[in-house]
C-alpha positions as CSV (number, residue, x, y, z in Angstrom):
1,X,158.6,145.8,208.7
2,X,155.4,147.1,207.6
3,X,155.3,150.0,209.7
4,X,158.5,151.9,208.2
5,X,157.1,151.3,204.7
6,X,154.1,153.3,205.9
7,X,156.2,156.0,207.1
8,X,158.3,155.9,204.2
9,X,154.9,156.2,202.0
10,X,154.1,159.3,204.1
11,X,157.1,160.9,203.7
12,X,156.7,160.9,199.8
13,X,153.7,161.9,200.1
14,X,154.4,165.0,202.0
15,X,157.6,165.3,199.8
16,X,155.5,165.2,196.6
17,X,152.9,167.8,198.2
18,X,155.6,170.1,199.2
19,X,157.3,170.1,195.6
20,X,154.0,170.6,194.1
21,X,153.6,173.8,196.0
22,X,157.2,175.1,195.6
23,X,156.4,174.6,191.9
24,X,153.3,176.5,191.9
25,X,154.8,179.3,193.9
26,X,157.7,179.7,192.1
27,X,155.8,180.2,188.6
28,X,154.7,183.8,187.8
29,X,151.0,184.1,187.0
30,X,151.2,184.8,183.4
31,X,152.7,181.4,183.2
32,X,149.9,179.7,185.1
33,X,147.4,181.0,182.4
34,X,146.5,179.2,179.2
35,X,143.9,176.7,179.4
36,X,141.3,179.4,179.6
37,X,142.6,181.0,176.6
38,X,142.2,177.5,174.8
39,X,138.2,177.0,176.2
40,X,137.9,180.3,175.1
41,X,138.3,179.8,171.5
42,X,135.0,177.8,171.5
43,X,133.6,181.6,172.1
44,X,134.7,182.9,168.8
45,X,133.8,180.2,166.6
46,X,132.0,180.5,163.4
47,X,128.9,179.8,164.8
48,X,129.5,183.1,166.8
49,X,130.3,184.7,163.4
50,X,126.9,183.5,161.9
51,X,124.9,184.4,164.7
52,X,126.6,188.0,165.4
53,X,126.5,189.2,162.1
54,X,122.6,188.0,161.2
55,X,121.9,189.7,164.2
56,X,123.7,193.1,163.7
57,X,122.6,193.0,160.0
58,X,119.0,192.0,160.5
59,X,118.3,194.0,164.0
60,X,121.0,196.6,164.4
61,X,122.3,196.9,167.9
62,X,118.9,195.5,169.6
63,X,120.7,192.3,170.7
64,X,123.8,193.7,172.2
65,X,122.4,192.8,175.7
66,X,122.3,189.2,174.8
67,X,126.4,189.1,174.2
68,X,127.2,191.4,177.2
69,X,125.2,189.0,179.3
70,X,126.5,185.6,177.9
71,X,129.7,186.6,178.7
72,X,129.1,187.6,182.1
73,X,127.7,184.0,182.6
74,X,130.6,182.4,180.8
75,X,132.9,183.9,183.2
76,X,131.2,182.2,185.9
77,X,130.6,179.2,184.2
78,X,134.1,178.7,182.9
79,X,135.7,179.2,186.4
80,X,133.7,176.8,188.0
81,X,134.6,174.3,185.2
82,X,138.3,174.7,185.7
83,X,138.0,174.9,189.5
84,X,136.2,171.4,189.5
85,X,139.1,169.8,187.5
86,X,141.6,171.6,189.7
87,X,140.4,170.5,193.4
88,X,139.1,166.8,192.2
89,X,141.9,165.9,189.6
90,X,138.7,164.6,187.5
91,X,136.7,166.5,184.6
92,X,133.1,166.9,184.7
93,X,132.4,163.9,182.2
94,X,134.8,161.7,184.2
95,X,132.7,162.7,187.9
96,X,129.4,162.0,185.9
97,X,130.7,158.7,184.7
98,X,131.3,157.5,187.9
99,X,128.0,158.6,189.4
100,X,125.4,157.9,186.6
101,X,124.3,154.3,186.1
102,X,124.9,152.8,182.9
103,X,121.6,153.4,181.2
104,X,121.3,157.1,182.1
105,X,125.2,157.4,181.4
106,X,124.6,156.4,178.0
107,X,121.7,158.8,177.9
108,X,123.8,161.5,178.8
109,X,126.5,160.6,176.3
110,X,124.2,160.6,173.4
111,X,122.8,164.0,174.0
112,X,126.5,165.4,174.6
113,X,128.0,163.8,171.2
114,X,124.5,165.5,169.6
115,X,125.9,168.7,171.5
116,X,129.8,168.1,169.9
117,X,128.3,167.1,166.4
118,X,126.8,170.7,166.1
119,X,130.0,172.2,167.4
120,X,132.0,170.2,164.8
121,X,129.1,171.3,162.2
122,X,129.7,175.1,162.8
123,X,133.4,174.7,162.8
124,X,134.2,172.8,160.0
125,X,131.4,174.7,157.7
126,X,133.1,178.0,158.8
127,X,136.4,177.0,157.9
128,X,135.1,175.8,154.4
129,X,133.3,179.1,154.0
130,X,137.0,180.8,155.2
131,X,138.7,179.0,152.5
132,X,136.0,179.3,149.9
133,X,135.9,183.1,150.6
134,X,139.8,183.5,150.2
135,X,140.8,181.1,147.8
136,X,137.6,180.1,145.9
137,X,137.9,176.2,147.3
138,X,134.6,174.4,147.0
139,X,133.3,174.0,150.3
140,X,133.3,170.3,150.5
141,X,137.0,170.2,149.8
142,X,137.4,172.9,152.1
143,X,136.0,171.2,155.0
144,X,137.9,168.3,154.0
145,X,140.9,170.4,154.5
146,X,139.9,172.1,158.0
147,X,139.6,168.3,158.9
148,X,143.0,167.2,158.4
149,X,144.7,170.6,159.2
150,X,142.7,170.3,162.6
151,X,143.9,166.9,162.9
152,X,148.0,168.0,162.9
153,X,147.1,170.4,165.4
154,X,145.7,167.6,168.0
155,X,148.8,166.0,166.9
156,X,151.1,168.9,168.6
157,X,148.8,168.4,171.8
158,X,149.1,164.5,172.0
159,X,152.9,164.3,171.0
160,X,154.5,167.8,172.7
161,X,152.0,168.1,175.5
162,X,149.6,170.6,176.1
163,X,151.6,173.7,176.4
164,X,153.0,174.2,172.7
165,X,149.2,173.5,171.9
166,X,148.1,176.4,174.3
167,X,150.7,178.7,172.3
168,X,149.3,177.4,168.6
169,X,145.7,178.0,169.7
170,X,146.3,181.5,171.3
171,X,148.3,182.2,168.2
172,X,144.8,181.5,166.2
173,X,143.2,183.6,168.6
174,X,145.2,186.4,168.0
175,X,144.4,186.2,164.6
176,X,140.5,185.7,164.9
177,X,141.0,189.3,167.2
178,X,142.5,191.0,164.7
179,X,140.6,189.6,161.7
180,X,137.1,190.7,163.5
181,X,137.9,193.6,165.1
182,X,140.0,195.4,162.2
183,X,136.6,196.5,160.5
184,X,135.8,198.9,163.4
185,X,138.4,201.1,163.1
186,X,137.0,201.8,159.2
187,X,133.4,201.7,159.4
188,X,131.0,203.8,161.2
189,X,129.5,202.7,164.7
190,X,126.6,204.4,166.5
191,X,128.5,204.0,169.8
192,X,125.0,205.7,171.5
193,X,122.7,203.1,169.6
194,X,125.2,200.4,171.0
195,X,125.1,201.6,174.6
196,X,121.5,201.8,174.4
197,X,121.5,198.1,173.3
198,X,122.8,196.6,176.2
199,X,119.1,197.3,177.7
200,X,117.5,193.9,177.7
201,X,114.2,193.6,175.0
202,X,112.8,191.8,172.1
203,X,111.3,192.4,169.1
204,X,109.3,189.7,168.0
205,X,109.6,185.8,167.9
206,X,113.1,185.6,165.4
207,X,114.8,188.0,167.7
208,X,114.1,185.3,170.2
209,X,115.3,182.5,168.1
210,X,118.5,184.8,167.5
211,X,118.9,185.4,171.1
212,X,118.9,181.4,171.8
213,X,121.6,180.7,169.0
214,X,124.0,183.7,170.5
215,X,123.5,182.1,174.1
216,X,124.7,178.6,172.3
217,X,127.2,180.2,170.4
218,X,128.7,182.0,173.7
219,X,127.8,179.7,176.4
220,X,129.3,176.5,175.1
221,X,128.5,173.2,176.5
222,X,131.8,171.5,174.8
223,X,133.9,174.3,176.5
224,X,132.3,173.6,180.1
225,X,133.2,169.9,179.3
226,X,136.8,170.5,177.8
227,X,138.0,173.3,180.3
228,X,137.8,171.1,183.5
229,X,140.2,168.9,182.0
230,X,142.2,171.3,180.0
231,X,142.9,172.5,183.9
232,X,143.6,169.4,185.3
233,X,145.8,168.1,182.6
234,X,147.8,171.7,182.5
235,X,148.9,172.0,185.9
236,X,148.9,167.9,186.9
237,X,146.9,165.7,189.0
238,X,146.5,165.0,192.1
239,X,147.5,168.6,193.3
240,X,148.7,169.4,196.7
241,X,145.9,171.0,198.7
242,X,148.2,174.1,199.7
243,X,148.8,174.8,196.2
244,X,145.2,175.3,195.0
245,X,144.6,178.8,196.4
246,X,147.3,180.4,194.1
247,X,146.2,178.2,191.2
248,X,142.3,179.1,191.8
249,X,143.6,182.6,191.8
250,X,145.6,182.4,188.6
251,X,142.4,180.7,187.0
252,X,140.4,183.5,187.8
253,X,142.7,186.1,185.9
254,X,143.1,183.2,183.1
255,X,139.3,183.4,182.8
256,X,138.4,186.6,183.0
257,X,141.4,187.7,180.6
258,X,140.4,185.1,178.1
259,X,136.7,186.0,177.9
260,X,137.4,189.6,178.0
261,X,139.0,189.2,174.5
262,X,136.3,186.6,173.4
263,X,133.7,188.9,174.7
264,X,135.1,191.7,172.9
265,X,135.2,189.9,169.6
266,X,132.1,188.7,169.9
267,X,130.3,192.5,170.3
268,X,132.9,193.6,167.8
269,X,131.3,191.2,165.2
270,X,127.5,192.3,166.0
271,X,128.5,196.0,165.8
272,X,130.5,195.8,162.6
273,X,127.2,194.4,161.0
274,X,124.9,196.8,162.6
275,X,127.0,199.7,161.5
276,X,127.8,198.8,157.9
277,X,125.3,195.9,157.2
278,X,121.9,196.8,158.1
279,X,119.4,196.8,155.2
280,X,122.1,195.6,152.9
281,X,120.9,192.8,150.6
282,X,122.4,189.3,150.7
283,X,123.9,189.9,154.3
284,X,121.8,186.9,155.6
285,X,125.3,184.7,154.8
286,X,128.6,184.9,155.7
287,X,129.6,184.9,152.0
288,X,127.1,188.0,151.7
289,X,128.2,189.7,154.6
290,X,131.6,189.4,153.6
291,X,131.3,191.1,150.2
292,X,129.4,193.7,151.7
293,X,132.1,194.1,153.8
294,X,134.7,194.2,151.4
295,X,132.6,196.9,149.2
296,X,131.7,199.0,152.4
297,X,135.3,198.8,153.9
298,X,137.6,197.8,151.4
299,X,139.6,194.4,150.3
300,X,142.1,194.8,153.1
301,X,139.1,194.8,155.7
302,X,137.9,191.9,153.7
303,X,140.6,189.5,153.8
304,X,141.2,190.3,157.6
305,X,137.6,189.1,158.0
306,X,138.1,185.8,155.8
307,X,141.7,185.3,157.8
308,X,139.7,185.6,161.1
309,X,137.0,183.3,160.3
310,X,139.9,180.7,158.9
311,X,141.8,181.0,161.9
312,X,138.2,180.5,164.1
313,X,137.4,177.4,162.2
314,X,140.9,176.0,162.5
315,X,141.1,176.5,166.5
316,X,137.9,175.8,167.4
317,X,137.4,172.5,165.6
318,X,140.7,171.2,167.3
319,X,139.3,172.5,170.5
320,X,135.8,170.5,170.0
321,X,137.6,167.3,169.2
322,X,139.6,167.8,172.6
323,X,136.5,168.1,174.1
324,X,134.8,165.2,172.1
325,X,137.5,162.9,173.2
326,X,137.0,164.3,177.2
327,X,133.3,163.5,177.0
328,X,133.9,160.1,175.9
329,X,136.6,159.1,178.1
330,X,134.8,160.0,180.9
331,X,131.3,158.5,180.1
332,X,132.2,155.5,178.2
333,X,135.4,155.2,179.8
334,X,136.9,154.4,176.8
335,X,139.7,156.3,175.1
336,X,139.6,156.6,171.4
337,X,142.5,158.4,169.3
338,X,141.7,161.8,168.7
339,X,142.7,161.1,165.1
340,X,140.0,158.5,164.8
341,X,137.8,160.7,166.6
342,X,138.3,163.6,164.3
343,X,137.6,161.1,161.2
344,X,134.2,160.0,162.4
345,X,133.1,163.4,163.6
346,X,134.0,164.8,160.1
347,X,131.6,163.0,158.3
348,X,128.5,164.1,159.4
349,X,129.9,168.0,158.6
350,X,130.8,166.7,155.3
351,X,127.6,165.3,154.4
352,X,125.6,168.3,155.3
353,X,128.0,170.6,153.2
354,X,127.6,167.9,150.7
355,X,123.9,167.9,150.8
356,X,123.9,171.8,149.5
357,X,122.2,173.0,153.0
358,X,122.5,176.8,153.2
359,X,125.7,177.3,155.3
360,X,124.9,180.0,157.1
361,X,121.4,179.0,158.2
362,X,123.1,175.5,159.1
363,X,125.6,177.4,161.5
364,X,122.5,179.3,163.1
365,X,120.8,176.5,163.9
366,X,123.5,174.4,165.2
367,X,124.0,177.4,167.7
368,X,120.4,176.8,168.7
369,X,121.3,172.9,169.1
370,X,123.9,174.0,171.5
371,X,121.6,176.3,173.4
372,X,119.6,173.6,174.3
373,X,122.4,171.6,175.4
374,X,123.6,174.0,178.1
375,X,121.6,173.1,180.8
376,X,122.6,169.2,180.6
377,X,126.5,170.2,181.2
378,X,125.8,173.1,183.4
379,X,123.4,171.8,186.1
380,X,125.7,169.3,187.2
381,X,128.6,171.2,187.1
382,X,126.8,173.8,189.8
383,X,125.8,170.8,191.5
384,X,129.1,169.1,191.8
385,X,131.3,172.5,192.9
386,X,128.4,173.1,195.2
387,X,128.6,169.7,197.0
388,X,131.0,169.6,199.9
389,X,131.9,166.0,199.5
390,X,133.2,166.5,196.2
391,X,134.9,169.9,196.8
392,X,136.1,170.1,200.5
393,X,137.0,173.2,201.6
394,X,136.7,174.6,198.0
395,X,133.2,174.2,197.8
396,X,131.1,177.5,196.4
397,X,130.2,179.8,198.7
398,X,126.6,180.6,199.1
399,X,126.6,184.0,197.1
400,X,128.6,181.9,194.3
401,X,126.2,179.4,194.2
402,X,123.5,181.3,194.3
403,X,124.8,183.3,191.4
404,X,125.0,180.2,189.5
405,X,121.9,178.8,190.2
406,X,120.2,182.0,188.9
407,X,122.4,181.7,185.6
408,X,121.4,178.1,185.2
409,X,117.4,179.4,185.5
410,X,117.9,182.3,183.3
411,X,119.4,179.7,180.3
412,X,116.7,177.0,181.2
413,X,114.0,179.8,181.0
414,X,115.2,181.2,177.3
415,X,115.4,177.6,176.3
416,X,112.1,176.7,177.1
417,X,110.8,180.0,175.5
418,X,112.9,178.7,172.3
419,X,111.2,175.1,172.6
420,X,107.7,176.8,172.7
421,X,108.4,179.0,169.9
422,X,109.5,176.2,167.6
423,X,106.8,173.9,168.9
424,X,103.9,176.3,167.9
425,X,105.5,177.1,164.7
426,X,106.9,180.9,165.1
427,X,110.3,180.1,164.9
């Protein structure tokens, strides 16, 4: 009696695998896109706005190369994260949660939560600044509104599935893109100087600090954690092995296209500031930059900028909360309702606003914290995707693995330089 039972189980498994492969083959590649566009929202959050505007206003086109390099790194990193989720059927935090002993697992969770808190601070604060710019709403009330609206966006994901959530977030990404790129059509840009800015160089310790901030705002630790879960949840788990090559091809397109959009938006922000805000008083804050943009380019561009910042805050805080839930579930082995987590993580951001900390400087420093958290997400990601026991036949090939470790080395080197500067009081 047991033999037929085993044969039935195998038949069902083969049938399910075949059905999964057929489903993937029937889908046009555009329908398989989406998870990377959600993760890419993290690359155009309010922290990016603060870091990029500050860099452009203070140093012109000097740090264009940082954004170009960071975006190239991000393409590699986000692809590896999605690949890990698709091949293993587990998120990066889940895989770490299974492998780390309890003490190290909890310590790792603490640093990951610190990164999540810095992310949430930037996103809520940026959205609050946008509401203040557009409607004159006080920052504290604006932060509360951003928190409530982001909670409603998470309800879409929890009740209606990931695809509707993707559509909403991608719609916000379109608004972000239009809002931040619009100014380039109205203001002067020195394209020769912009091209010269691709050559890597620094001018003093402050540019190193800003570069670290821009790197932290571009290669986002929480996006690394989240993308493995987004890809897994979007396409299901476990996936038949035969379906993975097509899904990985679609994922490469997903990552390249989404980060091409995000990278273009980031560079556009820096070029806008370099071309129109250099030497203008008050542009060391987002509110001042908005006022200067409105004066120089007109109220329509100013409103577009404010709407882009608002959409950025709403979309990125929702994705950040999704990432926080992924981190907690994987490392603590506990699922906390996203509404409850949204409420808890909103408190520190509101406390910073209530304390009267200068908003734009708080945003830039939050991005430095994110930069310091990148190696803790990136090193395990590269190690796991290069591990044949974990990835099987989809283990990173030697050129890809070498490139990934080079990226890790560059990021760690920049962070060590940043720590050294801060330790000596030069940052």
